[in-house]
C-alpha positions in Angstrom: 96.8 92.1 91.9 98.9 89.6 93.8 101.9 90.2 96.0 104.9 88.1 95.1 107.0 86.9 98.1 110.8 86.4 98.0 110.8 82.6 97.9 109.0 82.5 94.6 111.4 85.1 93.1 114.4 83.2 94.5 113.3 80.0 92.8 112.7 82.0 89.6 116.2 83.4 89.8 117.5 79.8 90.2 115.8 78.8 87.0 113.4 76.3 88.5 111.4 75.3 85.5 108.0 74.8 87.2 108.3 78.3 88.7 109.4 79.8 85.4 106.2 78.3 83.7 104.0 79.6 86.5 105.5 83.1 86.3 104.9 83.3 82.5 101.3 82.2 83.1 100.9 84.7 85.9 102.1 87.6 83.8 99.3 87.1 81.4 96.7 86.8 84.1 97.7 89.1 87.0 99.2 92.4 87.9 102.2 91.8 90.3 103.3 93.7 93.3 106.2 93.4 95.7 108.1 95.6 98.2 111.8 96.5 98.8 112.1 94.0 101.6 111.4 91.2 99.1 114.0 92.6 96.8 116.5 92.6 99.7 115.7 89.1 100.6 116.0 87.9 97.1 119.5 89.4 96.7 120.7 88.2 100.1 119.4 84.6 100.0 120.4 84.1 96.3 124.0 84.9 97.2 124.3 83.6 100.7 122.3 80.3 100.4 122.6 79.5 96.7 125.8 81.2 95.7 124.3 83.2 92.9 126.6 86.1 91.9 125.3 89.5 93.0 125.5 90.8 89.5 123.4 88.0 88.2 120.7 88.6 90.8 120.7 92.3 90.1 120.3 91.6 86.4 117.5 89.2 87.1 115.7 91.8 89.1 116.3 94.6 86.7 115.3 92.7 83.6 112.8 90.0 84.7 111.1 91.2 87.9 111.0 94.9 88.0 109.6 95.6 84.5 106.7 93.3 85.4 106.0 94.4 89.0 104.9 97.4 91.0 107.3 98.0 94.0 105.2 99.4 96.8 106.9 101.4 99.4 107.3 100.7 103.1 106.5 103.7 105.2 105.6 104.5 108.8 102.0 103.6 107.9 103.2 100.0 107.1 105.1 99.9 110.3 102.0 100.8 112.3 99.9 98.2 110.5 102.7 95.6 110.7 102.9 96.1 114.4 99.2 95.2 114.8 99.7 92.1 112.4 102.8 90.9 114.6 100.8 91.2 117.8 97.7 89.6 116.5 99.2 86.8 114.5 102.7 86.2 115.8 104.3 86.4 112.4 107.9 87.6 111.8 108.5 91.4 111.4 109.2 91.1 107.6 106.2 88.9 107.0 104.1 91.4 109.0 105.5 94.3 106.9 104.6 92.4 103.7 101.0 91.9 105.0 100.8 95.6 105.9 102.0 96.7 102.5 99.3 94.3 100.9 96.5 95.5 103.2 97.4 99.1 102.8 97.2 98.7 99.0 94.0 96.5 99.0 95.9 93.4 98.0 94.5 90.2 99.5 96.6 87.4 97.9 100.3 86.5 98.3 102.3 84.1 96.1 104.4 82.3 98.7 105.3 79.0 100.1 105.6 80.4 103.5 102.8 78.9 105.5 103.0 81.5 108.2 100.9 83.7 106.0 98.1 81.2 106.5 97.6 82.5 110.0 96.7 86.0 108.8 93.0 85.9 108.1 93.0 89.0 106.0 95.2 87.5 103.2 95.0 84.3 101.1 98.3 82.5 100.4 98.6 80.8 97.0 101.3 78.6 95.7 102.1 76.8 92.4 99.1 75.0 91.0 
């Protein structure tokens, strides 16, 4: 299983061909996971930075992402683990929560272009290849 970060999904929402091709290949090889914070970021950044209509992003999530992904919860347990991650690795609160969700669900790989995840020894960041 691999955790999918918001930046990948935003590029997918924007129709970046290389990302679309990678996603199709990934679907045949992996189980995908994400969390509600990623969905929030996809919605917000798609509209605010790229001008994608809210309805289009919601349709994208409902029809392309959610049928192919497990959305893992963020609970007090993830907060506690994220707190440790923030203090140990100096990553942002949202990145630390993603890492906590991953670790609490035995996921070690994250699909992200965010190099901040490289500081976290317990996870491996992968990007398009």
